[in-house]
C-alpha positions in Angstrom: -13.0 9.3 12.3 -11.3 12.5 13.6 -8.3 13.5 11.6 -6.0 16.0 13.3 -4.0 17.9 10.8 -2.1 19.9 13.3 -0.3 17.0 14.8 1.0 15.6 11.5 4.7 15.8 10.8 5.4 12.6 8.7 3.5 10.4 6.3 4.1 6.7 5.7 2.9 5.2 2.4 2.1 1.6 1.5 3.1 0.8 -2.1 0.8 -1.7 -3.9 -2.6 -0.2 -4.5 -1.5 3.1 -2.8 1.4 4.4 -5.0 1.6 1.6 -7.5 -1.4 0.6 -9.7 -1.1 -3.1 -9.2 -4.9 -3.4 -8.7 -5.8 -2.8 -12.3 -2.8 -4.7 -13.6 -3.8 -7.8 -11.7 -7.5 -7.4 -12.5 -6.9 -7.1 -16.3 -4.5 -10.1 -16.3 -7.1 -12.2 -14.4 -10.0 -11.0 -16.5 -8.3 -12.3 -19.7 -7.7 -15.7 -18.0 -11.3 -16.2 -16.7 -13.2 -14.4 -19.5 -15.1 -17.7 -20.4 -16.6 -17.8 -16.9 -18.0 -14.3 -17.0 -20.9 -15.5 -19.2 -22.3 -17.1 -16.0 -22.2 -13.9 -13.9 -24.9 -11.2 -13.7 -23.1 -8.6 -15.7 -21.2 -11.0 -18.0 -18.2 -8.7 -17.7 -14.9 -10.5 -17.0 -13.4 -7.4 -15.5 -16.2 -7.2 -12.9 -15.7 -10.9 -12.0 -11.9 -10.5 -11.8 -12.2 -7.6 -9.5 -14.5 -9.5 -7.1 -12.0 -12.4 -7.1 -9.0 -10.1 -6.4 -10.9 -8.4 -3.5 -11.8 -11.8 -2.0 -8.2 -13.1 -2.0 -6.4 -9.9 -0.8 -7.2 -10.3 2.9 -6.2 -14.0 2.9 -3.0 -13.0 1.1 -2.1 -10.6 3.8 -2.9 -13.2 6.4 -0.4 -15.5 4.7 2.3 -12.9 5.1 1.4 -12.5 8.7 1.4 -16.3 9.2 4.9 -16.5 7.7 6.0 -13.8 10.1 4.7 -15.8 13.0 6.4 -18.9 11.8 9.7 -17.2 11.1 9.6 -18.0 7.4 8.6 -14.5 6.1 12.1 -14.0 4.7 11.8 -17.2 2.7 8.3 -16.2 1.4 9.6 -12.8 0.3 12.7 -14.3 -1.4 10.3 -16.6 -3.3 8.1 -13.6 -4.2 11.1 -11.6 -5.4 12.3 -14.5 -7.5 8.9 -15.2 -9.1 8.4 -11.5 -9.8 11.6 -11.2 -11.8 12.0 -14.5 -13.5 10.3 -16.8 -15.9 10.2 -17.0 -19.7 9.1 -13.4 -20.2 11.9 -12.0 -18.1 11.4 -9.0 -15.8 7.9 -7.5 -15.8 7.0 -4.2 -17.4 7.2 -1.2 -15.2 4.2 -1.1 -13.0 2.3 2.2 -13.4 1.9 4.7 -10.6 -1.4 5.7 -9.2 -2.4 8.8 -11.1 -1.2 12.0 -9.4 1.4 10.2 -7.2 4.5 12.2 -8.4 2.8 15.6 -8.1 1.5 14.7 -4.6 5.0 13.8 -3.4 6.4 17.0 -4.8 3.8 19.0 -2.8 4.2 17.0 0.4 8.0 16.7 0.6 8.8 20.4 1.7 6.6 20.1 4.7 6.5 16.5 5.8 9.0 13.7 6.3 8.0 10.8 4.0 8.6 7.0 4.3 7.6 3.8 2.6 6.0 1.1 4.8 5.3 -1.9 2.6 4.7 -5.6 3.4 6.3 -6.6 0.0 9.9 -7.8 -0.5 12.9 -5.5 -0.7 13.7 -6.1 -4.3 10.2 -5.6 -5.6 9.7 -2.4 -3.6 13.0 -0.8 -4.5 12.6 -1.7 -8.2 9.3 0.2 -8.3 10.7 3.2 -6.5 13.8 3.4 -8.7 11.9 2.8 -12.0 9.8 5.8 -11.3 12.4 8.1 -9.7 10.5 8.1 -6.4 13.3 7.0 -4.0 14.6 10.6 -3.4 11.3 11.6 -1.9 11.6 9.2 1.0 13.8 9.4 4.1 13.3 5.7 4.9 12.0 2.6 3.2 10.6 -0.3 5.3 9.8 -3.6 3.5 8.7 -6.9 4.9 12.4 -7.7 5.5 13.2 -4.6 7.5 11.8 -5.5 10.9 11.2 -8.7 12.8 7.4 -8.3 12.2 5.6 -6.6 9.3 2.1 -5.2 9.0 -0.4 -5.6 10.6 2.2 -5.4 13.4 3.2 -1.8 14.1 7.0 -2.5 14.0 7.8 -0.9 10.6 5.9 2.3 11.5 7.8 2.6 14.8 11.0 2.1 12.8 10.1 4.6 10.2 9.2 7.2 12.8 12.5 6.6 14.5 14.4 7.0 11.3 12.5 10.2 10.4 13.1 11.5 14.0 9.5 12.2 14.7 7.1 10.8 17.4 5.0 8.0 16.0 1.8 9.7 17.0 2.8 12.5 14.5 2.7 10.0 11.6 0.0 9.3 9.1 -0.2 5.7 7.7 -1.7 5.7 4.2 -2.7 2.4 2.6 -5.4 0.6 0.8 -6.1 -2.4 3.1 -7.2 -3.0 6.6 -3.7 -4.3 7.3 -2.3 -0.8 6.9 -5.0 0.7 9.1 -4.5 -1.9 11.8 -0.7 -1.3 11.9 -1.2 2.4 12.2 -3.8 2.2 14.9 -1.6 -0.3 16.9 1.1 2.3 17.3 -1.0 5.4 17.8 -0.5 6.9 14.3 -3.3 8.4 12.3 -4.5 6.4 9.3 -5.9 7.1 5.8 -7.6 4.4 3.8 -7.5 4.8 0.0 -10.0 3.3 -2.4 -7.6 3.1 -5.4 -6.4 -0.3 -4.4 -7.9 -3.5 -3.1 -9.7 -2.2 0.0 -13.4 -1.5 0.4 -14.7 1.6 2.2 -16.8 -0.4 4.6 -13.8 -2.5 5.7 -11.5 0.5 6.0 -14.0 2.4 8.1 -14.6 -0.6 10.3 -10.8 -0.9 10.9 -10.8 2.6 12.2 -9.4 4.8 9.4 -9.3 8.4 10.3 -9.6 9.4 6.6 -11.1 7.7 3.6 -9.8 8.9 0.2 -10.9 8.0 -3.2 -7.2 8.1 -4.3 -3.9 8.7 -2.6 -3.4 12.0 -4.3 -6.6 13.3 -2.7 -4.6 13.7 0.4 -3.5 17.1 -1.0 -7.0 18.5 -0.9 -7.3 17.3 2.7 -4.0 18.9 3.9 -4.3 22.1 1.8 -8.1 22.7 1.6 -7.8 26.5 1.0 -5.5 26.0 -1.9 -7.5 23.5 -3.9 
């Protein structure tokens, strides 16, 4: 890993597990569901078991999105995802919380860097989160799985974001919590930062070639402004 701060002009952020705390939401929901099974585990803690399950299925989940992209049915998959996320007997879900420090981080970054969203989730889910938390004004461009012909791990949405922000792609930093984010950034020559506040594991992110490993997304501030922190 050899992060070059001087070449950085723009930052692209994933959403789930990077800006939005969907990790803990899903883990806690699953923990309640499988709590009887936790008795048979080493720690007997349903949250520990739920987290291991979530980590195990995240990469296959991203593979499913990529498969849909290859088959040309990614639009259908995302429309289904949008519908299931905003329907059902309970109605729309409660506002998903932000990763701690997200708002303060964006305030600090915006004066110096162009910012974009590069998410592999659907348009409606992504925009709902940004609007619910007042984050949309921070970003010059928002790319979802429906923006380009291919989504992550293809580099297409990062190329598009760089074009919309009027910066060369090698001047971008892709920040995300999974190997899919790192692979997409590497494929187009952008720098990459893997964050541990979502689904990804440090070992996997390092193996994928992340230039930075951060405990949380907001730790990016201490990397970019070391003398002021």
